[in-house]
C-alpha positions in Angstrom: 57.5 15.2 -17.5 56.6 17.1 -20.7 54.8 15.8 -23.8 52.8 17.3 -26.6 49.6 15.8 -28.0 47.5 16.9 -30.9 43.9 15.5 -31.1 40.8 16.3 -33.0 37.3 15.9 -31.5 35.3 13.1 -33.0 31.5 13.4 -33.7 30.7 12.1 -30.1 33.2 14.4 -28.3 32.2 15.9 -25.1 33.6 17.5 -22.0 32.6 17.2 -18.4 33.4 18.2 -14.8 33.5 15.3 -12.5 35.0 14.1 -9.1 37.3 11.2 -9.4 37.2 11.0 -5.6 35.6 13.2 -3.0 38.8 15.2 -2.9 39.9 15.0 -6.6 37.9 17.2 -9.0 38.7 16.9 -12.7 37.8 18.2 -16.1 37.5 15.3 -18.6 37.7 15.8 -22.3 36.1 12.9 -24.1 37.6 13.5 -27.6 36.2 10.3 -29.2 38.1 8.1 -29.0 40.9 9.7 -26.9 40.1 10.8 -23.3 42.1 13.4 -21.4 41.7 14.3 -17.7 42.9 17.6 -16.2 43.2 17.1 -12.4 43.9 19.1 -9.3 47.6 19.7 -8.9 49.1 17.7 -5.9 50.8 20.7 -4.2 49.7 23.5 -1.9 47.7 26.1 -3.8 46.9 23.6 -6.5 43.2 24.5 -6.4 44.0 28.1 -7.3 46.4 27.0 -10.1 43.7 24.7 -11.5 41.0 27.4 -11.2 43.2 30.0 -13.0 44.0 27.4 -15.8 40.3 26.5 -16.2 39.3 30.2 -16.5 42.0 30.7 -19.2 40.9 27.6 -20.9 37.2 28.8 -21.0 38.3 32.2 -22.3 40.5 30.8 -25.1 38.0 28.0 -26.0 35.3 30.7 -26.5 37.7 32.6 -28.8 38.3 29.4 -30.8 34.6 28.6 -31.0 33.9 32.1 -32.3 36.7 31.8 -34.9 35.6 28.5 -36.3 31.8 29.2 -36.1 31.3 33.0 -36.1 27.6 32.6 -36.8 26.9 30.8 -33.5 26.5 33.3 -30.7 27.2 32.8 -27.0 23.5 33.1 -26.3 22.8 29.5 -27.4 22.1 26.9 -24.6 25.5 25.3 -25.1 27.3 28.5 -26.3 30.1 30.5 -24.7 30.9 31.3 -21.1 28.0 32.3 -18.9 30.1 34.5 -16.6 32.3 37.4 -17.0 35.9 36.3 -16.6 38.6 38.6 -15.3 42.3 38.3 -15.8 45.2 38.9 -13.6 44.9 42.7 -14.2 41.3 42.6 -12.8 39.9 44.2 -15.9 36.8 42.7 -17.5 37.8 40.2 -20.2 41.3 39.9 -18.8 42.6 42.6 -21.0 44.0 40.1 -23.6 
């Protein structure tokens, strides 16, 4: 099943890691008022797929944040990623 959704974050938007069950981790986007849950894929290797997706999401979200608010640096307490991300080519920053 495929669908496209366009949302904008409201003033009370937030994001959080949570466990829906002991075996089901999720990233929840509380977009105010819409909520989206990104969950562990239900197939072998799903954890690796979700991890790769989350790393890409973090990298691209940091780029978007820098583009819309270039004066806010990643050193702030809620700023950009805290860890160096590597891409498939194993070079720092993913080479993209």
